[in-house]
N, C-alpha and C positions, 0 to 999 in steps of 0.2 A: 883891869881888863874893862875899856871902855863896850859899849853897845855894841858898835860896828865890828868888835874882835869878838864880842860873846856870838856873834849871826856867824862868821867866818873859821869855818871849820876846816878849811881847805890844809892848812898845817896841820893838821890831828892826824895820825894814822891810828888804824888796827882800835885795840883795846879802848886806847883815849879817847877817840874819835868817838867810840862808841860809848862813852862813858859821859861826854860833853855831851853830844845828842840827848842823849835818857834823861841828861840834867834839863834841858831847853823842853822835852818834852812832858815831863812831868811839872811842868812850871804853868807850860801853855798850850796843850794839846788838852780837848777834850776826853774824860774818858769813860764818856757813853756808850763808845762803841765796845767789840769784843779784842783790842790789843791786850788788856787787862785780865783777861780768863785767864794767865798765868802770870807766876810770880815774877819771871825775868824775863820781860821781853828781849828779843833780839833786833838788829838794825841788820839788815840786810841790804846791799848795793849792788847785786848784779847774778841774774840768771842767764842758764842756758839750757835748753833739753830738757832735763829731769832734775836740775839740781838748781839750788839758791846760795849764796856766797856771801858770807856777813864782812865787816868791816876788816876785820883781819885775813881774811882769803878762804878762810874753812869752808868746805863743801860739805852742804847737805843736801841729802834724796829726798825727793819729796816725794808722797805718795800721796797727795791728797788734792794737789795743783789747783790753789786756790779756788776751792769745795767746787770742783768739775768745771771750772771757766776755764782752764789751760789745759782745755783736753789735746791739744794736738801741739802740746810743747812751747817751753819757754821761748823766748828769739826763734819764733820759726819763720825763718830767713823769706818764703815764700809770701807769706801773710804779712808779718812786716814790711815787706818791700811794696805790695797792693797799698800799704797806709801813707807809705812816706810817697808813693807814685802821686796818690789822692792831695793829698798837702800842698803839691806844686800844682794841679788842676784847678780843682774847686773845693779848699779847703772848707769853707764856709756856705751854707745858705738856709739864709730863714726855711722852716717849716711848712709853710703854706704854697711854697713853690715847689715844682717838679724836678726831680734829677732823675739821668737813666738808672743810678743803681737804686734808685728805691724800688722803680717799678718793676726791673728785672729781679732783686730779692724778692719781692713779694709774690713774683709770680712764679721763681719757682719753686717757694713754699706750698704757695696751692695746689701746683699741679702734681708735685709729689704727693699732695692727702689726697688729688684725686685718684692718682694709680693704687696710693694704701687703699683709702678707706672708700674709697668710690662716693668721695662726697665735693660737691663743688663749694666754697666758698672764698674768703677774700682774711687778707691780714692787716693787721694796724700794729704800729712800731710806736713803743714808748722806750723810758731809758729806767732798765733797772725791773728785777720779778716781781718785787710788789707794787709797783707802778701799774705793770703788765694785768698784774690781777686785780687793781682796780677797776681795770678798764674791764675787764674780765665780768665784773660785779655791776658795772654799767647794761653791761651787755644781758644778764640775766634779769635784773630789775626791768630794764625797759620791755623783755619781750613779755615775763611772766605778771611784771608790775608788782611782786614782791621782792622782799627787802633779807627775807631769813633765810639762813643755809644751815645746811647739816656739813660739818668736816670731821676728820679721825682725829680721835685722842693719838697723841703721837706725830700730829702733821704740823708743819711749818710752811706758811705762805710769806712773811717779810715780817715787818714791823712798821712800816704806816699805819693809822688808826683803820685803817679798813683793812688791812693785810691781815692785822692785830687780831681784828676781832674773829678770825677763822681759824686763828695760830693756837693751838692747845695751849700754849702755857701761859698760865695765868701772870706767872715772873715779868711777861711781854707788857700786860696794861693792867698792871698792878699798881703803877703811878699815876695812871693818866683818866682817871674818872669813869664812870657809870659807861658802858660798851649797852647800848640796846640793841645791835644788831648783831651781839653776839653768839656766834655758832652752837649748834644744836651738837655737841660731839658723840661721836659714836666709836666704839671698841672697834681698832684695827686688826686684821687676823695678823694680830702677830702670834704664831707657834710657837717658838720658842717660849715665853710667856703668856701662855692663852692665858687671859680674865678671866675664862671659865672654867680652867684645871679642863680641858680634853685633850685628846691626843690628835695629831691633824689626821693621823690615817684610818682613824673611826669618827672622827667628829661629823662627819656631812656639810660642812660649814655652818654651823651650828651659828656663829655669829651673825651668817648671813640671814640664817632663818628667825631670828630675834629681833634683824631690822626689819625685817620683812613684817613682822609681826606688829609692829609700831602702827601698823593702816588699818588692823583689824577693826577698831573700834574707836571714835571721835574723843573718848575719853584717854585713849594714850597721848592725846596733842599735838597731835602732827595731819590731823585729816578732818573734814566733815565728808563724812560717807553719805550725805544723803546728795552733795552735789560732784562727790569725788574729788574736792579739790584740795589741794595741801595749801599749809600755809609758808610753807618753804619752794623756792626758787629753785636750789639750786646745791649738787655736793660736788664742795670743792676735795679732788684726790691727788692723790701722787702716785704715777703707776711706781712707783717702791719710793717706800718712805727715806727722805735725803737725812734731815738732822734728828729725826726719829729713831736712826741706826742703821741704813739700808735694809730693812727690811722688805721681804720680798712675800706679797701675797701668794697664797695655793692657787693653783688654775681652779677656773670655775669661777672666781668669787666675783670677781669684776663683771663677769658676763652675766649673773643673776643679778648682780646689784642693777647693772642697767637694766634688767628686765621691770623690776620694779621700780624704779625711777619714772620708766615711759609711761607706766598706768597712771603717773597722777602730774604728768606735765613737769618735772622736776630736771634739769638740765644737769648732766655732767658733765665739770670743769677738770679736764686734765691740767694740772701741773708739771711742765715738764724740764722746770728751770736747771733743775741739777741732771737730771736724767735723758734728756734732749741730746740730740745731734750725736748718737752713737754711745755714750758710756755704757750701755747696757748689751750692745751689740748689735741693736736695730735702732735706725735712726730716730724714732719714739720709744720710750721702753712701754709704753700701752702696747705697742704693737705683741708683746709675747703674750698676751691675754684676750686676744678673737675680741675685741669690742672697740667701737666707737664712738669714741666724746661726739660731746657737741660743740666743745672750746676746749682749745688746748693753750696754754700759756708757756711761754719758750723765754728764753734770755743767755745769763752767762757764756756758755760755750761757741755761739754762735759768732762772734768777734775773738774769741781764744782771749776774750779779758782785755783786748786791745781798745775795748770802748764801752762803754756801756748802755747797750741796744739791745733792746727786748723787745718783746710783742704778742698779741696774741693771734690765732689763728681761728676761726668760726664759720661755724655753715653758713649758706647762704641768705635764709631765711631768718638769722638773726644779728646778719651785720650790713645788709643789702641798702643802697643809697636810701631807697623806701621806707625802711623802717630805722635806721641810725642814720642821721643825714650830716650834712657840715656841721663842724663844732659840737657835736656830742661829744668829746672827748680831744684834748692837746694837750702837747709839751712843748717846749721851746725844741729841747735839743732831740725830740722823737725823728726816727728816719732820720738823722744828721749824717752828712754824703760820706764821711769818714768811715763811721759805723755801717751803714749799708754796704762802701765798697770793699771792706772786711767782710762781712757778713756773705757779700756773693763769693768772695775769692776760698771762703771756706765752703761753700757749698760743692763748687766748681772741685774742690781738695776732694771733698766726701766724692763724689761723682769719680772722681778717678784712683780711688783705693778700693782694696779687697777688706774695710773693715767689717763686712760681715760674716769675714773667716778668721781674719788674725785677732781681732778681738775678744772674740770665745775662747778664743785657743791660748790666747796671753792669760784672760781669764782663770781657766781651767788648770794651769800651769801655775801662777800664781798662790790662788786656793790649796793647790795641792800643798805647794810648800808650805803655810799656814795651819791644814789639817795636820802635816808632820810634826808641825812645833807642838798643835793640840794633845797629841798623844803622848807628845814628852812631857806639856806641861798642864796640868787638871786645871788652873786659874783661865785656860783659855777655854772660856766653858762653849762658844760656839762659831763656826765657820761657815758662810756661806756667802754666796754671791750670782751675779749675772751681767755675763760678761767683766768688765771691768768698774763694776764697781760692789766692792764686796766689804763681810761685814765683820770684826773679829771681836767679841764680845767678852769681856775680860770679868770674871769670878772668883771669890773666894777656893779655895779646895775643893769644895763640894762639887765645883763644876757648874754651879746654877746661881747661888746668891751674890746680886751686883758688888763689883769692888771698884769704886771709885777711888779710893785713895789710890789705890795699885793705878788702875787707868792713867792718874794724871803724874804719878811719878815713872812713867814707863815715858811722856809726852814729856817732861820737863829734863829726863835725861838726854832725849833725841835732842832738842834745842840747846842742850848745854854744849853743844859741838864736842865732844869729849870719847867719841869711841873709836873704836880702832879697827874693827871688819873691816876685810878687806885692805889693809896693810897699812892705813894712814888715818890722821886724825879724821875724824867725820861728824857731822851731826844727821840727824834724821826729823823730817819736817812728819807730822800725823795730827789728824785732824779725830777731836773727838764727839761722838753724838751720841744717841740713846737716851732711851727714857730714864735711866739712874744713870746717867755720863759716864757711861762703863764702856763705851761700844768705838771700837776703832773703825773710822768710815775710809777704805783707801779709794782711789780714785786717779788712779797712776795717768802718767802719761801714756796717748794710744801708742807714739814710737817706741817705749821703757822695752828694753832688752834683756834678754834671757838673763842677760849678766849684771843688769839690775835689778832684775826681780830678786836673783840667789842674793847680790846685796843687800837689798831691801831685808829677805828674811832673817839675813844672818845681823844687819844692825836691831833689827827687833829682837831676836832672840837678845843680843848682845845687852840692849835697854832693859828687857824684863829681868835677866839674871842681875842686875843692877840693883833697879828698883825691889827684888823680892830680897836681896841681902839690905838692900836700907831698912827693910822691914822689920827682917828680922832682928 
């Protein structure tokens, strides 16, 4: 087989085509991404609604929708049409020039912030969540003159060098030298596995009190009590921890945290890359917690995964032209015409939809289905959710000890495409997160039907049963 023949796979079909593609992938693709977290990666060639299809045509129900990037379903006709139209009108434009969609999208987001938070501000676009996090860091440094930050244990903000410094996993920094700006990591209010062995109903936000205590004396290393100045410029949070396992903080926590931060001019930067655009049943996840962040970072679902557009919104005093002048940050593809066009259509779609009711209703139904499974299988230790951000934490039979092995087996069985729930051969696409990599983070399509949710629960149960048998 000559070089041209090796690269031309049109004559191959099904499993043979997948086998040949995987041969090429193993030789020419970097393994530095996350594809090989699983031992047997799939090759998909079509998607629609809540489903993916592999090279053999096998149907896979996707309950993670590209880590919450494709909130509005694969192949969404309305959003795809908006993209196609712009391709024929203004497909490219250098970001130093203006176009209507950028201006209108920034205005719509900012105007919504004025209504929701009663704060005026501005939007700066970028490409990808980690890049937007870097812009938030610039805003923080520019305003406070400080370069250090607080962040949460279990938090994830990206894998650029700057974002890795505030992401709690050492694994993402291990091979890349010393991180002088590494965050001061604070325990997250993970009530199912409280690091202080407290019970949520009686702890009175013990973890928040311990954070506040850091500011009692200069000898706890975070504040000069003579000037009341802190060494830290911001606290980077996620309204609900994403990669950490869709952990929902108790009410009152963020409100109390913001009060502490304000005393020392420490900004609250809210990372909504996964939870933004109605994943939780509100436009921003932070809206559930009665607090106004200083900066909001967003991405993923803004374009339904059709374009890597992200951005930051910041209060006017942090981002006005007087303090954040032209050239403060830039990226070649930021505010590109295709991404902003789809983003604008996404906001129009949201405005015409009833997601404030439909998403909590669907979330309640799907959580109930998994809680019913929890009653049957002690290995399901914890089920919780907010809107359609749902966590299913897998354990040993004691219902508490993390069980990563079982979690991995369930994922691999789902990706194997040999489940039969629903009357035909199918697969199930799941995402794994959590501190112990034992938590399924479910983020289904906003238009998922009751029948598809039932199918998802049935496929999950079938995969769980098979995994338990393999273990036995």
